[in-house]
N, C-alpha and C positions, 0 to 999 in steps of 0.2 A: 504493499500499500504506499502510495506517495503521499507525503505530507508536506504542505507548504508553510512557510513562515510569514510573518508580517512583512518582511523586506521583499518577498517575491510574489506578493498578492497581485493578482491580475484584476483590472477593472471590470472585466466581464464575469468574474467569479463570484457567484451569489452566496456561497458558503464560506465560513471562516477558514476552512481547510479543505484539501482534496481527500477523498475517501478511497476511490478506486481508479477514477479516470482523470486524465489531464484535461480532456474536453469538459468545459463547465456544464454543458447541458446534460451530457451523459452522467456526469457525477451527481448532478442534482436529482435526476430520475433514478439513479441507483440508490441514493439515500432514501427516496420515496419507497422504492421496492423493499428496502429493509424494514419499513414500517408496515408493510401489507400482512405480515404474519398473523397478528391478532384478528384480522378480518377474514381469515381463510386463505390468505395469499402465501407467498414463499416464507420459509424460515430463513434465518441468517446464512446458514450453510448453503441452502439452495441458491440464494441470491448471489453468494460469493462464487459458487460453481458455475452458474450461468454467466457471470461477469467474466469468468476465465475463458469463456468461449467467444468473447467479444473483442474485436480489435478497436482499440481506443480511437475515437473520431470517426469511425466507419458505422454509420447508421444502418446500412444494409446487414452488417454482422449482428447488430443489436436485434433487429427484426428476426433474422434467422435463429438466433439462440433462443429467444423467448418463444418463437413459433414452434421450435422443436420441443421445447418444454411442454407447450400446450398440447402437442400432438401426443406425447407420451403420458400425459396426465388425464386426459379426458377419454371416456369411452367413445369410440367412433370418431375421435378427433381427426384421425388420418383421413377418413372418407370425407368429413366435413371440410377439411383443408383442401382436398382435391377438388371438391365441387366449387369451392370459392376461388380456387387458383390463386390463393393468397400465400401459400406456404412454398418454400423452395425445398427440394430434397438435397 
């Protein structure tokens, strides 16, 4: 995990430090994903595992990683994904 200090804070960084990604938008959404657990979302380990599949700054890899997660978690998700043509293999 990369952590920034006050001396290298970027103007576009919304959070006080980076948690997983150098890309400020990805990092913000990653922190949000960490909070989904209590509402039935990812637990912390799952969020970090999915994050390990994502290339920093590459939105397509973000979509692929979470789409793969969705396919494996939901019954019939693979068929649902194929019909929507939203998931890549």
